N, C-alpha and C positions, 0 to 999 in steps of 0.2 A: 626454288627457294622464294619465299614470300618476304618482301621488305615492307616494314611499317615504320613510319616516322611522321613528325609534325612538319607541316609546310611553313616556311619562314618568309615566303614572298610577300604576303600582306598581313595585316594585323589580326585576321580571323584565326589563323593557326589551325587549319584543318588537319585532321588525323588521316594521313594518306596511307593507302595500301597498294602495293604493286605485286600482282601475282606472277606466276612462272611465265606466263605468256606475254607479260609486259602491260597488261591492262591495269589502268589506274582507277581506284575508287576512293571515295571519301572527300573528293574535292568539291568546292563550292564555286570555283571559277576556272577558266581555261589555263590561267597561269599555274595552277596547281598541277595540271597534267604535264606541262613543260618542265616544271621543277622536278617532279617525281621521275620523269623519264631521264633527265640529265643526271640526277642524283644516283640513279641505279645503273646507268650505262657509262657515264664519264664525269664523276664528281670533281668539282673544282672549288678552290677557296682563294680568297684574298689573303695575303700575308702582310701583317704589320709587325715590325720589330725594330731593333736598333742596330747600328754598326758603330765601330770605333771611329773617332774623328780627331784630327790633329788640331784641337782648339784649346785656348786657355780658359774659355768660358764653360765648355762642356766636354765630358769624356765620351758621350754617346750621341749619335744623331738618329732621330726617328725617321724611318723609311717604310715604304710599302711597295707592293707590286703594282705595276701600271694597269694590270687587269688580272682576273683570276688565273691561277695556275692549276695544273692537274694535282689532285690530292696526293697521288703517288709520287710526285716530284718534290713534295714539301721538304723531306729530309735532305735531298741533294741541294736544294736552294739554301737551306739553313747552313749546310757545310760550306757552301761558297761564300756566304755572308760572314762567316767566322774568320775568313782570311782577309777581309777588306778593311781599309782605313780611308775614310773620306777626307778630302782636303778642303779646308776653308779658303775662300768664302763659298758658301752654299746657299742657294735660293730654293724656295719651294718649287717642286716639280723638276729640279735638276736631276738628270740621270746619273745615278751612282754606279750602276752596273748595267751594261747592255746585254740582252739575251742571257740572263742568268741561268746557269746550269743547262743550257741548250733548250730552254723552254720557249724561246721567242718572246719573252716578257722581260721588261726592264724593271730595275729597282729604282725608285725615285724618292727624293727627299720630301719630307712632309713639314719641314720647318726651315726658316732662314737662320743661318749662323754666319756671322761676319768675321769673328776672330777665334 
């Protein structure tokens, strides 16, 4: 199977192609090779979303993963977040969930919320 996609590592946006043997073509820098290899063998994504919060000021708290999670785990992580309610006060980078859905990645707050 041949994979074709646009590289998002730098502003150039090279059109990458990965053949059946894992050879990468179309890159203008070495970062494109790394990106294409990771994207075809173990794709990961950062997740940004919101969770419920027990605040008088806001109903939802913006959160993100502390690092990229496997793309295949995205649904499990979202299911875990649907059951969470953060408790105020919350500061930026406070951990809302440790090791979410067994990914070894934390969910952290991206805003401060006092009440």
